[in-house]
LUMPA-128710 format. One record per residue (C-alpha): residue number from 1; z negated, x, y negated. Coordinates in steps of 0.5 Angstrom, whole numbers, padded with zeros to 4 digits. Each point is the difference from the previous one (the first is absolute). Layout:
# residues N
<atom resi="NUM" z="Z" x="X" y="Y"/>
...
END
This chain:
# residues 341
<atom resi="1" z="0012" x="-0020" y="0039"/>
<atom resi="2" z="0004" x="0006" y="-0001"/>
<atom resi="3" z="0001" x="0003" y="-0006"/>
<atom resi="4" z="-0004" x="-0005" y="-0004"/>
<atom resi="5" z="0000" x="0000" y="-0009"/>
<atom resi="6" z="-0004" x="0000" y="-0004"/>
<atom resi="7" z="0000" x="0003" y="-0008"/>
<atom resi="8" z="-0003" x="0008" y="-0001"/>
<atom resi="9" z="-0004" x="-0004" y="-0005"/>
<atom resi="10" z="0003" x="-0003" y="-0007"/>
<atom resi="11" z="0004" x="-0006" y="-0002"/>
<atom resi="12" z="0004" x="-0002" y="-0006"/>
<atom resi="13" z="-0005" x="-0002" y="-0005"/>
<atom resi="14" z="0003" x="-0006" y="-0004"/>
<atom resi="15" z="0002" x="0002" y="-0008"/>
<atom resi="16" z="-0004" x="-0006" y="-0002"/>
<atom resi="17" z="-0006" x="0003" y="0002"/>
<atom resi="18" z="0002" x="0007" y="-0001"/>
<atom resi="19" z="0004" x="0004" y="-0006"/>
<atom resi="20" z="0004" x="0003" y="0006"/>
<atom resi="21" z="0004" x="0004" y="-0005"/>
<atom resi="22" z="-0006" x="0002" y="-0004"/>
<atom resi="23" z="-0002" x="0003" y="0008"/>
<atom resi="24" z="0006" x="0005" y="0002"/>
<atom resi="25" z="0000" x="0002" y="-0008"/>
<atom resi="26" z="-0004" x="0006" y="0002"/>
<atom resi="27" z="-0001" x="-0001" y="0008"/>
<atom resi="28" z="-0006" x="-0002" y="0005"/>
<atom resi="29" z="-0007" x="0001" y="-0005"/>
<atom resi="30" z="-0006" x="0004" y="0002"/>
<atom resi="31" z="-0004" x="-0003" y="-0005"/>
<atom resi="32" z="-0001" x="-0006" y="-0002"/>
<atom resi="33" z="0006" x="-0005" y="-0003"/>
<atom resi="34" z="-0003" x="-0008" y="-0002"/>
<atom resi="35" z="0006" x="0000" y="-0005"/>
<atom resi="36" z="0004" x="-0001" y="0006"/>
<atom resi="37" z="-0003" x="-0007" y="0000"/>
<atom resi="38" z="0003" x="-0006" y="-0003"/>
<atom resi="39" z="-0006" x="-0004" y="0002"/>
<atom resi="40" z="-0006" x="-0001" y="-0004"/>
<atom resi="41" z="-0006" x="0003" y="0004"/>
<atom resi="42" z="-0003" x="-0006" y="-0001"/>
<atom resi="43" z="0006" x="-0004" y="0005"/>
<atom resi="44" z="0002" x="0009" y="0004"/>
<atom resi="45" z="-0004" x="-0001" y="0007"/>
<atom resi="46" z="0002" x="-0007" y="0000"/>
<atom resi="47" z="0008" x="0001" y="-0001"/>
<atom resi="48" z="0000" x="0006" y="0005"/>
<atom resi="49" z="-0002" x="-0003" y="0005"/>
<atom resi="50" z="0005" x="-0005" y="-0001"/>
<atom resi="51" z="0005" x="0005" y="0000"/>
<atom resi="52" z="-0003" x="0002" y="0006"/>
<atom resi="53" z="0001" x="-0005" y="0003"/>
<atom resi="54" z="0007" x="-0001" y="-0001"/>
<atom resi="55" z="0001" x="0007" y="0002"/>
<atom resi="56" z="-0003" x="-0002" y="0007"/>
<atom resi="57" z="0004" x="-0006" y="0000"/>
<atom resi="58" z="0006" x="0005" y="-0002"/>
<atom resi="59" z="-0001" x="0003" y="0007"/>
<atom resi="60" z="-0002" x="-0003" y="0005"/>
<atom resi="61" z="0007" x="-0005" y="-0002"/>
<atom resi="62" z="0004" x="0006" y="0001"/>
<atom resi="63" z="-0003" x="0000" y="0007"/>
<atom resi="64" z="-0005" x="0007" y="0000"/>
<atom resi="65" z="-0006" x="0001" y="0005"/>
<atom resi="66" z="-0005" x="0003" y="-0004"/>
<atom resi="67" z="-0001" x="-0003" y="-0006"/>
<atom resi="68" z="-0003" x="0005" y="-0007"/>
<atom resi="69" z="-0002" x="-0003" y="-0006"/>
<atom resi="70" z="0005" x="0003" y="-0004"/>
<atom resi="71" z="-0005" x="0004" y="-0005"/>
<atom resi="72" z="0001" x="-0005" y="-0004"/>
<atom resi="73" z="-0007" x="0001" y="-0004"/>
<atom resi="74" z="0003" x="0007" y="0000"/>
<atom resi="75" z="0002" x="0004" y="-0007"/>
<atom resi="76" z="0003" x="0006" y="0005"/>
<atom resi="77" z="-0003" x="0001" y="0008"/>
<atom resi="78" z="-0004" x="0005" y="-0002"/>
<atom resi="79" z="-0005" x="-0001" y="-0007"/>
<atom resi="80" z="-0003" x="-0008" y="0002"/>
<atom resi="81" z="-0005" x="0004" y="0005"/>
<atom resi="82" z="0000" x="0008" y="-0004"/>
<atom resi="83" z="-0002" x="-0002" y="-0007"/>
<atom resi="84" z="-0006" x="-0005" y="0003"/>
<atom resi="85" z="-0004" x="0006" y="0003"/>
<atom resi="86" z="-0006" x="0003" y="-0002"/>
<atom resi="87" z="0002" x="0007" y="-0004"/>
<atom resi="88" z="0006" x="-0001" y="-0003"/>
<atom resi="89" z="0002" x="-0001" y="-0007"/>
<atom resi="90" z="0004" x="-0005" y="-0001"/>
<atom resi="91" z="0001" x="-0001" y="-0008"/>
<atom resi="92" z="0001" x="0008" y="-0001"/>
<atom resi="93" z="0005" x="0002" y="0004"/>
<atom resi="94" z="0001" x="0007" y="0004"/>
<atom resi="95" z="0008" x="0002" y="0000"/>
<atom resi="96" z="0002" x="0004" y="0006"/>
<atom resi="97" z="0007" x="0000" y="0003"/>
<atom resi="98" z="0004" x="-0005" y="0004"/>
<atom resi="99" z="0004" x="0001" y="0006"/>
<atom resi="100" z="0005" x="0000" y="-0004"/>
<atom resi="101" z="-0002" x="0006" y="-0004"/>
<atom resi="102" z="-0001" x="-0006" y="-0007"/>
<atom resi="103" z="-0008" x="0001" y="-0004"/>
<atom resi="104" z="-0003" x="-0006" y="0004"/>
<atom resi="105" z="-0006" x="-0004" y="-0003"/>
<atom resi="106" z="-0005" x="0000" y="0006"/>
<atom resi="107" z="-0008" x="-0002" y="0000"/>
<atom resi="108" z="-0004" x="0007" y="-0003"/>
<atom resi="109" z="-0006" x="0001" y="0006"/>
<atom resi="110" z="-0006" x="0000" y="-0003"/>
<atom resi="111" z="-0006" x="-0001" y="0004"/>
<atom resi="112" z="0000" x="-0001" y="0008"/>
<atom resi="113" z="0005" x="-0005" y="0003"/>
<atom resi="114" z="-0003" x="-0005" y="0003"/>
<atom resi="115" z="0002" x="-0007" y="0002"/>
<atom resi="116" z="-0004" x="-0005" y="-0004"/>
<atom resi="117" z="0002" x="-0007" y="0003"/>
<atom resi="118" z="0005" x="-0003" y="0004"/>
<atom resi="119" z="0008" x="0001" y="-0004"/>
<atom resi="120" z="0005" x="-0005" y="0004"/>
<atom resi="121" z="-0005" x="-0003" y="0005"/>
<atom resi="122" z="0001" x="-0007" y="-0002"/>
<atom resi="123" z="0008" x="0001" y="-0001"/>
<atom resi="124" z="-0001" x="0001" y="0008"/>
<atom resi="125" z="-0004" x="-0007" y="0001"/>
<atom resi="126" z="0006" x="-0003" y="-0005"/>
<atom resi="127" z="0005" x="0003" y="0004"/>
<atom resi="128" z="-0003" x="-0001" y="0007"/>
<atom resi="129" z="-0001" x="-0008" y="-0002"/>
<atom resi="130" z="0007" x="0000" y="-0002"/>
<atom resi="131" z="0003" x="0000" y="0006"/>
<atom resi="132" z="0000" x="0000" y="0007"/>
<atom resi="133" z="0004" x="0006" y="0002"/>
<atom resi="134" z="-0003" x="0007" y="0001"/>
<atom resi="135" z="-0001" x="0003" y="-0007"/>
<atom resi="136" z="0000" x="0008" y="-0004"/>
<atom resi="137" z="-0004" x="0003" y="-0006"/>
<atom resi="138" z="0001" x="0006" y="-0002"/>
<atom resi="139" z="-0005" x="0006" y="-0004"/>
<atom resi="140" z="0003" x="0006" y="-0003"/>
<atom resi="141" z="-0003" x="0005" y="0003"/>
<atom resi="142" z="-0005" x="0006" y="-0002"/>
<atom resi="143" z="0005" x="0006" y="0001"/>
<atom resi="144" z="0005" x="-0004" y="-0005"/>
<atom resi="145" z="-0006" x="-0002" y="-0005"/>
<atom resi="146" z="-0003" x="0006" y="-0001"/>
<atom resi="147" z="0007" x="0003" y="-0001"/>
<atom resi="148" z="0001" x="-0006" y="-0006"/>
<atom resi="149" z="-0007" x="0002" y="-0004"/>
<atom resi="150" z="-0002" x="0005" y="-0004"/>
<atom resi="151" z="-0006" x="0004" y="0002"/>
<atom resi="152" z="-0005" x="0002" y="-0004"/>
<atom resi="153" z="-0007" x="0000" y="0004"/>
<atom resi="154" z="0001" x="0003" y="0007"/>
<atom resi="155" z="0005" x="0006" y="-0001"/>
<atom resi="156" z="0002" x="-0001" y="0007"/>
<atom resi="157" z="0006" x="-0004" y="0002"/>
<atom resi="158" z="-0003" x="0000" y="0007"/>
<atom resi="159" z="-0006" x="-0003" y="-0002"/>
<atom resi="160" z="0004" x="-0005" y="-0004"/>
<atom resi="161" z="0003" x="-0003" y="0005"/>
<atom resi="162" z="-0005" x="-0001" y="0005"/>
<atom resi="163" z="-0005" x="-0004" y="-0005"/>
<atom resi="164" z="0006" x="-0005" y="-0001"/>
<atom resi="165" z="0002" x="0000" y="0008"/>
<atom resi="166" z="-0008" x="-0002" y="0000"/>
<atom resi="167" z="0002" x="-0006" y="-0005"/>
<atom resi="168" z="0006" x="-0002" y="0004"/>
<atom resi="169" z="-0003" x="0000" y="0006"/>
<atom resi="170" z="-0007" x="-0006" y="-0003"/>
<atom resi="171" z="0007" x="-0004" y="-0003"/>
<atom resi="172" z="0004" x="0001" y="0007"/>
<atom resi="173" z="-0006" x="-0002" y="0004"/>
<atom resi="174" z="-0001" x="-0007" y="-0004"/>
<atom resi="175" z="0007" x="-0001" y="0000"/>
<atom resi="176" z="0000" x="0000" y="0007"/>
<atom resi="177" z="-0006" x="-0005" y="-0001"/>
<atom resi="178" z="0004" x="-0004" y="-0005"/>
<atom resi="179" z="0005" x="-0002" y="0005"/>
<atom resi="180" z="0005" x="0005" y="0001"/>
<atom resi="181" z="0004" x="0002" y="0005"/>
<atom resi="182" z="0002" x="0006" y="-0002"/>
<atom resi="183" z="-0001" x="0005" y="-0005"/>
<atom resi="184" z="0004" x="0005" y="-0003"/>
<atom resi="185" z="0000" x="0006" y="-0004"/>
<atom resi="186" z="0004" x="0003" y="-0005"/>
<atom resi="187" z="0001" x="0007" y="0000"/>
<atom resi="188" z="0007" x="0001" y="-0004"/>
<atom resi="189" z="-0003" x="0007" y="-0002"/>
<atom resi="190" z="-0001" x="0003" y="0006"/>
<atom resi="191" z="0007" x="0000" y="0001"/>
<atom resi="192" z="0001" x="0002" y="-0008"/>
<atom resi="193" z="-0005" x="0006" y="0001"/>
<atom resi="194" z="0000" x="0003" y="0008"/>
<atom resi="195" z="-0003" x="0006" y="-0001"/>
<atom resi="196" z="-0007" x="-0004" y="-0003"/>
<atom resi="197" z="0001" x="-0006" y="0006"/>
<atom resi="198" z="0001" x="0006" y="0005"/>
<atom resi="199" z="-0007" x="0003" y="-0002"/>
<atom resi="200" z="-0004" x="-0007" y="-0002"/>
<atom resi="201" z="0004" x="-0005" y="0001"/>
<atom resi="202" z="-0002" x="-0002" y="0007"/>
<atom resi="203" z="-0006" x="0001" y="-0001"/>
<atom resi="204" z="-0001" x="-0005" y="-0007"/>
<atom resi="205" z="0004" x="-0005" y="0005"/>
<atom resi="206" z="-0005" x="0000" y="0006"/>
<atom resi="207" z="-0006" x="0000" y="-0004"/>
<atom resi="208" z="0004" x="-0006" y="-0003"/>
<atom resi="209" z="0000" x="-0004" y="0006"/>
<atom resi="210" z="-0007" x="0003" y="0003"/>
<atom resi="211" z="-0002" x="-0005" y="0005"/>
<atom resi="212" z="0005" x="-0006" y="-0002"/>
<atom resi="213" z="0001" x="-0004" y="0007"/>
<atom resi="214" z="0007" x="-0004" y="-0003"/>
<atom resi="215" z="0007" x="0003" y="0000"/>
<atom resi="216" z="0002" x="0004" y="-0006"/>
<atom resi="217" z="0007" x="0003" y="-0002"/>
<atom resi="218" z="0001" x="0005" y="-0005"/>
<atom resi="219" z="0007" x="0000" y="-0005"/>
<atom resi="220" z="0003" x="0007" y="-0003"/>
<atom resi="221" z="0006" x="-0001" y="-0004"/>
<atom resi="222" z="0003" x="0004" y="-0004"/>
<atom resi="223" z="0000" x="-0005" y="-0007"/>
<atom resi="224" z="0003" x="-0007" y="-0002"/>
<atom resi="225" z="0007" x="0002" y="0000"/>
<atom resi="226" z="0001" x="-0003" y="-0008"/>
<atom resi="227" z="-0003" x="0007" y="-0001"/>
<atom resi="228" z="0000" x="0004" y="0005"/>
<atom resi="229" z="0008" x="0002" y="0002"/>
<atom resi="230" z="0004" x="0004" y="0005"/>
<atom resi="231" z="-0006" x="0000" y="0004"/>
<atom resi="232" z="-0001" x="0006" y="0004"/>
<atom resi="233" z="0003" x="-0002" y="0008"/>
<atom resi="234" z="-0007" x="0003" y="0003"/>
<atom resi="235" z="-0007" x="0000" y="-0001"/>
<atom resi="236" z="-0004" x="0005" y="-0002"/>
<atom resi="237" z="-0006" x="-0003" y="0003"/>
<atom resi="238" z="0000" x="-0005" y="0006"/>
<atom resi="239" z="0000" x="0002" y="0007"/>
<atom resi="240" z="-0007" x="0002" y="-0001"/>
<atom resi="241" z="-0002" x="-0006" y="-0001"/>
<atom resi="242" z="0000" x="0000" y="0007"/>
<atom resi="243" z="-0007" x="0003" y="0000"/>
<atom resi="244" z="-0003" x="-0005" y="-0005"/>
<atom resi="245" z="-0004" x="-0007" y="0003"/>
<atom resi="246" z="0005" x="-0004" y="-0003"/>
<atom resi="247" z="0004" x="-0006" y="0005"/>
<atom resi="248" z="0007" x="0000" y="-0004"/>
<atom resi="249" z="0003" x="0004" y="-0004"/>
<atom resi="250" z="0006" x="-0003" y="-0006"/>
<atom resi="251" z="0005" x="0004" y="-0002"/>
<atom resi="252" z="0007" x="0000" y="-0003"/>
<atom resi="253" z="0006" x="0001" y="0004"/>
<atom resi="254" z="0005" x="-0005" y="-0003"/>
<atom resi="255" z="0001" x="0003" y="-0007"/>
<atom resi="256" z="-0001" x="0007" y="0002"/>
<atom resi="257" z="0002" x="0000" y="0006"/>
<atom resi="258" z="-0002" x="0006" y="0005"/>
<atom resi="259" z="0000" x="0002" y="0007"/>
<atom resi="260" z="-0005" x="-0005" y="0004"/>
<atom resi="261" z="-0001" x="0006" y="0005"/>
<atom resi="262" z="-0006" x="0001" y="-0004"/>
<atom resi="263" z="-0002" x="-0007" y="0003"/>
<atom resi="264" z="-0001" x="0004" y="0007"/>
<atom resi="265" z="-0005" x="0005" y="-0004"/>
<atom resi="266" z="-0005" x="-0007" y="-0001"/>
<atom resi="267" z="-0001" x="-0004" y="0007"/>
<atom resi="268" z="-0006" x="-0002" y="-0001"/>
<atom resi="269" z="0001" x="-0003" y="-0005"/>
<atom resi="270" z="0003" x="-0007" y="-0002"/>
<atom resi="271" z="0006" x="0001" y="-0006"/>
<atom resi="272" z="0001" x="-0005" y="-0005"/>
<atom resi="273" z="0007" x="0001" y="-0001"/>
<atom resi="274" z="0003" x="0000" y="-0008"/>
<atom resi="275" z="0007" x="-0004" y="0001"/>
<atom resi="276" z="0002" x="-0002" y="-0007"/>
<atom resi="277" z="0002" x="0005" y="-0004"/>
<atom resi="278" z="-0003" x="-0004" y="-0007"/>
<atom resi="279" z="0004" x="0006" y="-0005"/>
<atom resi="280" z="0006" x="-0006" y="0000"/>
<atom resi="281" z="-0001" x="-0006" y="-0002"/>
<atom resi="282" z="0006" x="-0002" y="0006"/>
<atom resi="283" z="-0002" x="-0005" y="0006"/>
<atom resi="284" z="0000" x="0004" y="0007"/>
<atom resi="285" z="0004" x="-0003" y="0005"/>
<atom resi="286" z="-0004" x="-0002" y="0006"/>
<atom resi="287" z="0003" x="0004" y="0005"/>
<atom resi="288" z="0000" x="0005" y="-0006"/>
<atom resi="289" z="-0008" x="-0001" y="0002"/>
<atom resi="290" z="0001" x="-0001" y="0007"/>
<atom resi="291" z="0003" x="0008" y="0000"/>
<atom resi="292" z="-0005" x="0003" y="-0005"/>
<atom resi="293" z="-0005" x="-0002" y="0006"/>
<atom resi="294" z="0004" x="0001" y="0006"/>
<atom resi="295" z="0000" x="0008" y="-0002"/>
<atom resi="296" z="-0007" x="0001" y="0001"/>
<atom resi="297" z="0000" x="-0004" y="0008"/>
<atom resi="298" z="0002" x="0007" y="0002"/>
<atom resi="299" z="-0006" x="0004" y="-0003"/>
<atom resi="300" z="-0005" x="-0005" y="0001"/>
<atom resi="301" z="-0002" x="-0006" y="0004"/>
<atom resi="302" z="0002" x="-0006" y="-0003"/>
<atom resi="303" z="-0007" x="-0004" y="0002"/>
<atom resi="304" z="-0003" x="0005" y="-0006"/>
<atom resi="305" z="0005" x="-0002" y="-0006"/>
<atom resi="306" z="-0002" x="-0004" y="-0006"/>
<atom resi="307" z="0005" x="-0003" y="-0004"/>
<atom resi="308" z="0000" x="0002" y="-0007"/>
<atom resi="309" z="0005" x="0002" y="-0006"/>
<atom resi="310" z="-0001" x="0006" y="-0004"/>
<atom resi="311" z="-0007" x="-0001" y="-0004"/>
<atom resi="312" z="-0002" x="-0005" y="-0005"/>
<atom resi="313" z="0004" x="-0007" y="-0003"/>
<atom resi="314" z="-0003" x="0001" y="-0006"/>
<atom resi="315" z="0006" x="0002" y="-0004"/>
<atom resi="316" z="0004" x="-0003" y="0002"/>
<atom resi="317" z="0003" x="-0007" y="-0003"/>
<atom resi="318" z="-0002" x="-0005" y="0004"/>
<atom resi="319" z="0006" x="-0004" y="0003"/>
<atom resi="320" z="0002" x="0007" y="0003"/>
<atom resi="321" z="-0006" x="0003" y="0002"/>
<atom resi="322" z="0000" x="-0008" y="0004"/>
<atom resi="323" z="0007" x="0001" y="0002"/>
<atom resi="324" z="-0002" x="0007" y="0004"/>
<atom resi="325" z="-0006" x="-0003" y="0004"/>
<atom resi="326" z="0005" x="-0006" y="0001"/>
<atom resi="327" z="0005" x="0006" y="0003"/>
<atom resi="328" z="-0006" x="0004" y="0003"/>
<atom resi="329" z="-0002" x="-0005" y="0005"/>
<atom resi="330" z="0007" x="-0002" y="0002"/>
<atom resi="331" z="0001" x="0007" y="0001"/>
<atom resi="332" z="-0006" x="0001" y="0005"/>
<atom resi="333" z="0002" x="-0007" y="0003"/>
<atom resi="334" z="0007" x="0004" y="0002"/>
<atom resi="335" z="-0004" x="0007" y="0001"/>
<atom resi="336" z="-0004" x="-0004" y="0005"/>
<atom resi="337" z="0005" x="-0003" y="0004"/>
<atom resi="338" z="0003" x="0006" y="0001"/>
<atom resi="339" z="-0007" x="0004" y="0003"/>
<atom resi="340" z="-0002" x="-0006" y="0004"/>
<atom resi="341" z="-0003" x="-0006" y="-0003"/>
END
């Protein structure tokens, strides 16, 4: 099929599960924020399972081709995994600048980074058991986790990133063993800190995928639209991923409209094309979505395009998130007919 549709990863979490207003106050947490959950601890896993089923069914009902778990069990895209590792003190966090420059509370590295156990394998098994469609699961990338931590042990940020990469590699292999069809690394800080990304980011990503045989993706973005305004019209780091071992590259093109001829510089990668603008509550028409898809066609083989929102739907109201998914699916149908099947 041309232009299969998917989410970047996250879907809108229900208000009965998580305090959405409190979640939005400070942005995506890097440390644990158990205070965000509305459900008592003894019932939280069951409630998260129920909410995950709702997210799965919403994606199926909307007509998506590749289904995620909606990242419903996560307080943020990265902290569920990053705070489960050995070598980090999450009770006494450190402070580092966020990608936008504000001070962020982050895990403090006090020992060697190691993965203690599989973190998202159960999430993947649950997703696999509850849909017959192709499934994708996401995990934070090693470069981004290294940037979202305060190092008080290694005194060497390359070594930090590489040990995170080893932990991610172990996790990715377990996620494929648990039934994932696609595993995606989320690496937004590669765009935010391009010089460091060029220095050792690709090396860390390739180490995270060493020996992995399943289909892999990587997501870069400018940040959630409700936080990051006036996004630039080009990526500071993107085409360098042609030299990485990932199969698919996911990035924004709806809100930050830029020259898509850049796609010609990534001839071996599938492109997960962001075509849903998350900065606006207005629902795109299917034709607008189709036009955004078709902008890319002169620059990349249509068979290599996967259709997605710019970023995660986590911070959108549920009704808006669902309507934007529906518009995306209908827009892909129009684009499919234009291109020929």
